[in-house]
N, C-alpha and C positions, 0 to 999 in steps of 0.2 A: 713687862708683859707677864701675865700670870700663865703658868703652864700646869696643866692638870691631866694626869692619867687615871684610869679607873680600873679597879679589879672587882669584877662582879662574880660572886660565888653562888652557885646553885647546887647544894649538896643533896637535896631531896627533891628532885624535879617532879617525881610522881605525886608529891603532895601539893603541887601547884596546878592551877588550870592553865589552859592555853593563853587566856587573856592575862593572867598574872605573869606568866613567863614573858609575853610580849611587852608588858608594862615595865618589867625589870630591865630588860635589854634596851628598850627605847630610852628609859630614864638614865641608864648607865651611859649610853652613847651620847646623849645630849650634854653630859658633863665633861666630855673629852674636848680639850682645846686643840688648836692647830698643831700638827706635828707630833701629837702625843697618842697614847695607846688606850684601846679598850681590850682588857684581858678578861675573858670569860672562862671560869673554871666550873665544870659541872660533872656530876656523877654519872657513870654509865653502868648499866646492869650487865650481869654475866650471862643472862639468858637472852632469848630472841623475841621476847614479848614486845608488842606494839607500844611505842612511847613517842612523845613529842620530839621532833628533830631539832634539838637546841642549836647545834652548829648551823643548821640551815636558817634558823630564825636570826642568829647573829649576822650571818652573811646577807640575808635579804633585807634586814633593817639598816645595814650600813652600805655594803657594796651594791645592793640592788639586785635586779634580776640578771640572768645570763645575757639576755639580748639588749639590756639597757643598763650598763654598769655606771655607778655614780662616779663623778670626778672628785668627790670630796673624801673618799676613803680608799685605802689600798690594803690588800691582804699582807700580813706579816709572817705568820707561822702558826703551827699547832703542835701538840705533843700529848703525852700521857703522864700521869702520876700514879704510882703504885704506893698505897698507904699500908703501913704495918703497925700492929700493936706494939707498944714500946717494950713490953717485957718479953713476950713470946716471939716477937718479930714474925708473926703469922700475917699473911696478906689479909687485910680487912676490907678494902674497897679499892676500886680503880676510878680515877678521875681523868677527864680530858680537858686540855686547855686550848683555847683558840685566841689568837691575837690579830686585831686589825688596827691600822693606824690612820688617824685623820691627816689628810694631806697638809703639808706645811714644812717649815724648817725642822730638820731632825735634831734630836738632842745633842749630838756631837758637834753641831755647828756653834754651840756655846763655848766650846773648849778654849778658844783664843782669849775669851774674856774672863777666864777663871784664874784665881790666884793659885800659888803653889799649895797653900793650905787647903783650899777647896779641892784641888785635884787629888791631894793626898787623902782627904776625907772621903772622896768618891772612888778611890782605888779598889778594884775588885781582886780578891785573892785567887788569881788564876793558877797559881802553882800548888794550891792545896789539893790533896788527893780527892777530897769530896767534890771539888770543882771539876777536876779533869775526868773523874770517873762517873760523875752524876750530873752536876749543874750544867755542864757544857753539852749534855746530850738532850735529846728530845723526849727521853723517858726518864723521869725522876723517881727516886725512892725516898719517901718521907715517913717519919713516925706520925702516928695519929695524934700524939700529944702535942698540943699547941699548933695544930695544923694550919689554922688561919694565919697565925703570926709568922709561921715559916713561909707561907705563900707570899704574904705581904713583903717580907724581907727579901726574898729572892727576886720577885718580879720588879719591885721598886728599885732595888739596887742595880739590876741588869739593864733596866730600860730608862731610868730617869736620873737626873741630878738630885743630890741630897736636899737642895734648897727648893725643889719643885713640889707642888702639891700632888698628893697621891690619895685617892679616895677609895674607900672600901664600900661596896654595895652588897649587903648581906641581910636582906630584910629591910634595912634602912641604910641611908647614906651617912658615912662618917669619915671625916678627914683624919688621916694618920698623922699623929703628933710625935715629936721627938724621934725622928728617924736617925738610925745609927748605921755604922758600917756592917756589911754582911758578915756574920759570925757563923762559920761552918762547923765549929766544935759541937760534937754530939750528933751531927748529921750522919746518915748512913753512907758507907763507902762500899761500892760494888767490888767483889773479889771474883775474878774470872776463874773458871774451872776448865781445864783442858780436856777435850773429848777427842779421842783418836778417830781419824777418818781412815777407813779400810778399803783396799781394793777388793774385788770379788774373790781374789786369791787368798785374802786374809792378811796380806802385807799392809803395814801401816803406811799411809800416804804422807801424813805429816801430823 
């Protein structure tokens, strides 16, 4: 059985018409096979100007309306990505991601059929600081440099087996070739900063 997940990227939604956005989302959804994922990544503006509700378009094109939900899709999750210029590490843009899954056997149901070599090839580096402090959260921090490649690597590794199809829709549809293990070297690692919490008296709470 062929398994295919789709990453649909919309970095400049304001440059697209409503019809073009609808067409990209519908085209992306059609390519997703049973049990696999439609991941939509799109830019969000920092102001409050009127714009097309992309998350709503994804949900209405897959899950359907609130009073008539589809039995073919289910909601999986959402989050945000803060992008930084690689040299100055200044925030350049913020993206949102939304994931829905077509109903069917989930990817982990294939585990009993995998060889030790295949399982090793698909192992995720969960002990890496970049994973525990960034990948495992719903807010990611990524460099602008090679952003699309980084998005493909993370979503494909986290959600699918290495031998499954993974399609990128970014103006056109293209199948990702030569998938490799997730490499977190060079990715940003969050460093927490302690801020004291004070009582009204001025005493430090913790």
